[in-house]
C-alpha distance (Angstrom), angle and dihedral (degrees) to the residues before:
residue distance angle dihedral
M1 . . .
S2 3.76 . .
A3 3.80 124.2 .
L4 3.80 91.0 -107.5
G5 3.82 92.0 51.7
W6 3.81 91.0 49.2
Y7 3.83 89.8 50.0
F8 3.83 92.3 53.2
L9 3.81 91.8 46.5
K10 3.83 90.8 53.8
L11 3.80 89.7 45.7
L12 3.83 91.9 53.1
I13 3.80 90.6 51.2
L14 3.81 101.8 39.9
L15 3.81 100.5 40.3
P16 3.85 95.3 63.8
M17 3.82 89.4 44.1
V18 3.81 92.8 54.4
G19 3.81 91.0 44.9
G20 3.80 90.9 50.7
M21 3.79 91.9 49.5
A22 3.81 91.2 50.3
Y23 3.80 90.9 49.1
G24 3.82 90.9 48.4
A25 3.80 92.1 49.8
L26 3.80 91.9 50.9
W27 3.81 91.2 47.4
L28 3.81 91.4 51.6
W29 3.81 91.8 46.7
R30 3.82 92.0 53.1
K31 3.80 92.1 45.2
Y32 3.82 94.8 49.3
Q33 3.80 102.2 30.6
P34 3.79 118.2 176.1
G35 3.79 110.1 -88.8
M36 3.79 94.6 35.6
I37 3.79 94.1 84.3
A38 3.82 121.8 96.5
G39 3.77 118.5 -95.0
Q40 3.79 101.3 82.1
R41 3.82 96.5 116.7
D42 3.82 97.1 105.7
R43 3.80 96.0 52.2
M44 3.80 128.5 97.6
V45 3.80 90.6 -133.9
R46 3.81 119.2 50.2
L47 3.78 126.5 -170.8
V48 3.80 107.0 -137.4
D49 3.80 103.6 177.9
V50 3.82 142.2 -14.9
M51 3.80 127.7 -157.1
P52 3.83 121.6 -171.1
L53 3.80 117.6 -128.3
G54 3.76 107.3 -161.9
T55 3.79 120.1 -54.5
L56 3.80 101.0 -46.6
G57 3.81 108.6 30.9
K58 3.79 140.9 61.5
L59 3.79 138.6 -175.4
A60 3.80 113.5 -136.6
V61 3.81 131.9 -171.7
V62 3.80 112.7 -150.0
E63 3.82 129.1 -176.8
F64 3.80 116.9 -144.2
E65 3.85 130.1 161.4
G66 3.82 95.1 -16.8
K67 3.80 94.7 -45.8
R68 3.77 134.9 101.2
L69 3.78 117.3 -139.0
L70 3.81 124.9 -161.8
L71 3.81 107.4 -148.9
A72 3.79 130.6 -169.7
V73 3.80 107.8 -145.7
S74 3.79 124.3 -167.7
R75 3.78 135.4 150.0
G76 3.79 107.7 -48.2
K77 3.82 93.8 -13.0
V78 3.81 137.7 89.3
E79 3.82 120.6 179.9
K80 3.79 130.7 -178.1
V81 3.80 108.9 -124.7
A82 3.81 100.8 175.5
E83 3.80 142.2 -8.3
S84 3.80 132.1 -155.0
D85 3.80 139.4 170.6
M86 3.79 113.1 -105.8
R87 3.79 92.6 -128.6
H88 3.83 91.2 60.9
G89 3.79 94.1 53.9
């Protein structure tokens, strides 16, 4: 096999591997985004739960000063949807 044939064979094997590793890294980053890991007990604001809404939006429940806020989060925009006292649920 010539040097050029060997080069193309390596390219056909390694290129999908590198693409798969990049895809896997991005998937892991989205799944375990910073701020979603335990250790938020000493903060004034605590993220309780997040639910994805399609590809661009999320619903988030945040605790702040004895209240729970339901927030709609999308690219460049955060809106308060609802608010409740923590003692009422």
